[in-house]
C-alpha positions as CSV (number, residue, x, y, z in Angstrom):
1,M,7.0,23.7,-16.6
2,T,8.5,26.9,-18.0
3,A,11.2,28.1,-15.7
4,I,11.1,31.7,-14.5
5,I,14.4,33.4,-15.5
6,L,15.7,35.1,-12.3
7,P,18.0,38.1,-12.9
8,K,21.5,38.2,-11.4
9,L,21.2,39.1,-7.8
10,F,24.6,40.6,-7.1
11,G,26.2,43.8,-8.5
12,K,24.9,47.3,-9.1
13,H,21.3,47.9,-10.1
14,N,20.3,51.3,-11.5
15,T,16.7,52.1,-10.6
16,A,15.3,55.6,-11.1
17,H,12.9,57.0,-8.5
18,S,11.0,60.3,-8.4
19,K,11.5,62.7,-5.4
20,D,8.0,62.1,-4.2
21,D,8.6,58.4,-4.2
22,C,11.7,58.8,-2.2
23,S,10.2,61.1,0.3
24,N,7.1,59.0,0.8
25,S,9.1,55.8,1.2
26,H,11.5,57.4,3.6
27,T,9.1,57.4,6.6
28,T,7.9,53.9,5.9
29,S,11.4,52.5,5.6
30,S,12.4,54.3,8.8
31,L,9.5,52.8,10.7
32,A,10.3,49.4,9.3
33,S,14.0,49.8,10.1
34,N,13.2,50.8,13.7
35,A,11.0,47.8,14.2
36,Y,13.6,45.5,12.7
37,D,16.3,47.0,15.0
38,E,14.0,46.4,18.0
39,M,13.4,42.8,17.0
40,M,17.2,42.2,16.4
41,G,17.9,43.6,19.9
42,L,15.8,40.8,21.4
43,L,17.7,38.0,19.7
44,G,21.0,36.4,20.6
45,T,24.1,36.7,18.4
46,S,23.4,33.5,16.4
47,Q,19.7,34.2,16.1
48,Q,20.6,37.7,14.8
49,A,22.8,36.2,12.1
50,E,20.1,33.8,11.1
51,A,17.5,36.5,10.9
52,Q,19.8,38.8,8.9
53,C,20.5,36.0,6.5
54,I,16.8,35.2,5.9
55,A,16.0,38.9,5.5
56,E,18.8,39.3,3.0
57,I,17.6,36.4,0.9
58,K,14.0,37.7,0.9
59,D,15.1,41.2,0.0
60,S,17.3,40.0,-2.9
61,F,14.3,38.4,-4.6
62,R,11.7,41.0,-3.5
63,K,13.7,43.6,-5.5
64,F,12.5,41.7,-8.6
65,G,8.9,41.2,-7.5
66,I,9.5,37.7,-6.3
67,R,8.2,36.8,-2.8
68,L,9.5,33.5,-1.6
69,P,7.7,31.5,1.1
70,H,9.4,31.8,4.5
71,E,9.7,28.0,4.8
72,K,11.5,27.8,1.4
73,V,13.9,30.6,2.4
74,F,14.6,28.9,5.7
75,R,15.3,25.6,4.0
76,Y,18.1,27.1,1.9
77,A,19.4,29.3,4.6
78,S,19.8,26.5,7.1
79,F,21.2,24.1,4.5
80,Y,24.0,26.7,3.8
81,N,24.6,27.4,7.5
82,Y,23.0,30.9,7.0
83,N,25.4,32.0,4.2
84,A,23.0,34.3,2.3
85,E,25.1,34.5,-0.9
86,E,25.4,30.7,-1.2
87,A,21.7,30.2,-0.4
88,I,20.6,32.8,-3.0
89,D,22.8,31.3,-5.7
90,R,21.4,27.8,-5.0
91,I,17.8,29.1,-5.1
92,R,18.5,30.6,-8.5
93,E,20.2,27.3,-9.7
94,D,17.2,25.3,-8.4
95,N,14.7,27.3,-10.5
96,G,13.3,24.6,-12.7
97,N,15.3,21.8,-10.9
98,P,13.2,18.6,-11.7
99,Y,14.2,17.1,-8.3
100,M,12.3,19.9,-6.6
101,Q,9.2,19.3,-8.7
102,L,8.7,15.6,-8.0
103,K,5.1,14.3,-7.5
104,M,3.8,10.9,-6.6
105,K,3.0,9.9,-10.2
106,E,3.1,6.5,-11.9
107,D,6.9,6.1,-12.0
108,L,7.3,6.9,-8.3
109,Q,4.3,4.9,-7.3
110,D,5.7,1.9,-9.1
111,Q,9.1,2.5,-7.4
112,F,7.7,2.8,-3.9
113,G,5.1,0.1,-4.3
114,S,7.1,-2.6,-6.1
115,T,10.3,-2.5,-4.1
116,N,9.4,-1.2,-0.6
117,A,13.1,-0.2,-0.6
118,L,12.7,3.3,0.8
119,F,10.2,5.1,2.9
120,P,10.0,7.4,6.0
121,L,9.2,6.0,9.5
122,P,6.4,8.1,10.9
123,D,6.7,9.1,14.6
124,L,10.3,7.9,14.9
125,R,12.9,10.5,15.9
126,T,16.6,10.6,16.7
127,R,17.7,11.0,20.3
128,K,20.0,14.0,19.9
129,T,18.7,16.1,17.1
130,N,15.0,15.0,17.0
131,S,15.3,14.5,13.2
132,E,12.9,12.4,11.3
133,V,14.0,9.0,9.9
134,I,14.1,7.5,6.4
135,Y,14.4,3.7,6.1
136,M,16.3,2.1,3.3
137,N,16.5,-1.6,2.5
138,P,19.2,-1.9,-0.2
139,A,18.5,-5.7,-0.6
140,R,15.2,-4.8,-2.3
141,F,16.8,-2.7,-5.1
142,N,19.1,-4.0,-7.8
143,P,20.8,-1.2,-9.7
144,N,21.9,-3.6,-12.4
145,Q,18.3,-4.4,-13.3
146,D,16.2,-1.6,-11.9
147,D,16.2,2.1,-12.9
148,I,18.7,4.0,-10.7
149,D,17.3,7.4,-11.6
150,T,13.8,6.5,-10.5
151,F,15.2,5.2,-7.2
152,I,17.1,8.5,-6.7
153,D,13.9,10.4,-7.6
154,S,12.1,8.5,-4.8
155,L,14.8,9.4,-2.3
156,C,14.7,13.1,-3.3
157,Y,10.9,13.0,-3.1
158,V,11.1,11.9,0.6
159,L,13.9,14.4,1.3
160,N,11.7,17.2,0.0
161,D,8.7,15.9,1.9
162,L,10.6,16.0,5.2
163,S,11.9,19.6,4.5
164,Q,8.6,21.4,4.5
165,T,8.7,23.2,7.9
166,V,11.2,25.3,9.8
167,D,11.5,22.5,12.5
168,Q,12.1,19.9,9.9
169,C,14.9,22.0,8.2
170,Q,16.5,22.8,11.6
171,N,16.5,19.1,12.7
172,G,17.5,17.5,9.4
173,V,16.8,13.9,8.6
174,T,18.6,10.6,9.5
175,V,18.8,7.8,7.0
176,I,19.0,4.2,8.2
177,A,20.2,1.6,5.7
178,N,19.5,-2.0,6.8
179,M,22.2,-4.1,5.1
180,K,20.6,-7.5,6.0
181,D,20.5,-9.9,3.0
182,V,22.4,-7.5,0.6
183,T,24.8,-8.9,-2.0
184,M,27.2,-7.3,-4.5
185,E,24.3,-7.3,-7.0
186,N,22.6,-4.6,-4.9
187,F,25.4,-2.1,-5.7
188,N,27.4,-0.6,-8.6
189,K,29.5,2.5,-8.9
190,E,26.9,4.7,-10.6
191,Y,24.3,3.9,-8.0
192,C,26.8,4.6,-5.1
193,A,27.9,7.9,-6.6
194,K,24.3,9.2,-7.2
195,L,23.2,8.0,-3.7
196,M,25.9,10.0,-2.0
197,Q,25.1,13.0,-4.2
198,A,21.5,12.9,-3.1
199,L,22.2,12.3,0.6
200,Q,24.7,15.2,0.8
201,G,22.2,17.6,-0.7
202,D,23.5,18.1,-4.3
203,M,20.1,17.3,-5.8
204,V,17.8,18.8,-3.2
205,P,18.8,21.0,-0.2
206,T,18.1,18.8,2.8
207,N,20.4,18.3,5.7
208,V,21.0,14.6,6.3
209,D,22.2,14.7,9.8
210,A,23.4,11.1,9.7
211,F,23.6,8.1,7.3
212,L,23.6,5.0,9.4
213,I,24.7,1.8,7.7
214,V,23.5,-1.1,9.9
215,S,25.1,-4.6,9.9
216,P,27.2,-4.2,6.8
217,P,28.7,-7.5,5.5
218,S,32.4,-8.2,5.6
219,W,32.9,-7.4,1.9
220,F,31.1,-4.0,2.2
221,G,34.5,-2.2,2.3
222,K,34.7,-2.4,-1.5
223,V,31.3,-0.7,-1.8
224,F,32.1,1.9,0.7
225,K,35.2,2.7,-1.2
226,W,33.1,3.4,-4.3
227,M,31.0,5.8,-2.1
228,K,34.1,7.6,-0.8
229,S,36.0,7.7,-4.1
230,S,33.3,9.4,-6.1
231,K,34.6,12.8,-7.2
232,K,31.5,14.6,-6.0
233,T,31.4,13.0,-2.5
234,S,32.3,15.7,0.1
235,K,34.6,14.9,3.0
236,D,32.3,16.8,5.3
237,F,29.4,14.5,4.5
238,L,31.5,11.4,5.1
239,K,31.9,12.5,8.7
240,R,28.1,11.9,9.0
241,V,28.3,8.3,7.6
242,H,28.5,5.6,10.3
243,Q,28.8,1.9,9.9
244,L,27.2,0.0,12.8
245,K,28.3,-3.6,13.0
246,E,25.3,-4.8,15.1
247,E,21.7,-3.9,15.0
248,E,21.9,-3.1,18.7
249,D,24.4,-0.3,17.9
250,L,21.5,1.7,16.4
251,S,19.6,2.2,19.7
252,P,21.8,5.0,21.1
253,Y,20.9,7.1,18.0
254,L,17.2,6.8,18.4
255,M,14.4,7.8,20.8
256,S,13.4,5.3,23.5
257,Q,11.6,2.2,22.4
258,P,12.4,2.5,18.7
259,E,11.2,-1.0,18.0
260,L,7.6,0.4,18.2
261,Y,8.3,2.3,15.0
262,L,11.0,0.4,13.2
263,P,10.0,-2.0,10.4
264,D,10.1,-5.8,10.9
265,G,13.6,-7.2,10.1
266,L,15.5,-4.5,12.1
267,C,16.0,-4.4,15.8
268,G,12.9,-6.4,16.5
269,G,10.7,-3.8,14.8
270,H,7.0,-4.1,15.3
271,A,5.9,-2.2,12.2
272,V,5.3,-3.9,8.8
273,G,7.5,-2.3,6.2
274,A,5.2,-3.0,3.2
275,E,2.3,-1.4,5.1
276,L,4.3,1.7,6.1
277,C,5.3,2.2,2.5
278,E,1.8,1.7,1.2
279,D,0.3,4.1,3.8
280,Y,2.9,6.7,2.8
281,M,2.0,6.5,-0.8
282,D,-1.7,6.7,-0.1
283,L,-1.2,9.8,2.1
284,K,0.9,11.6,-0.5
285,I,-1.4,10.8,-3.4
286,A,-4.4,12.1,-1.4
287,Q,-2.5,15.3,-0.3
288,E,-1.4,16.1,-3.9
289,Q,-4.9,15.5,-5.2
290,R,-6.3,18.0,-2.6
291,Q,-3.6,20.5,-3.6
292,Q,-4.7,20.2,-7.3
293,E,-8.3,20.7,-6.4
294,D,-7.6,23.7,-4.2
295,A,-5.5,25.2,-7.1
296,R,-8.4,24.8,-9.5
297,K,-10.7,26.7,-7.2
298,Q,-8.4,29.7,-6.9
């Protein structure tokens, strides 16, 4: 895909306008300004800041004839805590970012289907933030034999998928890693570093509200040291990483009766992990095919 080259958004821009253009646009801009002021007056302070940030991002790109979808603007704005300048810079940087263009093609289908190591848990939400949940089973992935980049692609694919709406972006996602049956063969330094980069949003702008490591073995301290010592791991994200010694420690983080939605092998889960993963793959393949068909008709 050919990337669109976005011009620099900050600094002075010299644009010539005729007198007629200026006079005709003055009334329109005044009406728009009044409507905007009225809307802002109805919002609280934090909501005003959010609305101003979103408007600033949209205006910055609209100057160059680029109209961004509201959901995309909100995703970047919320990820950067409504700092417009940082959000705008990241949008420009992500132009052509391959992690933002992932599709459920052959490599990802093989990754999801052959390992069942990662997939979202439909209908499960966290108790406090109502965030959606991604399940990881590290024992089913061996970074010393399997392709690390494809696994990271699969994680970024799900993070993108759970960042499509305003509500999803507001609530973020929670990632649960079930450490049952893991060995040192399931980890290496490269894998740990890239995993943390993906989870903290370096690859795609998704707020991971919590990374819950459930039932880590006694030797996991060495692996966690790899995660923490990576040069690109942020201290802020480490505050959202929690090691839960027992499966039961997971319950306070989740909605009531989580066992109805958790996969077998974790907290007495009733769902079959392989079926959840297969259903997710089938759903995304069908959705992407419909999108392609709709695009051809336009």
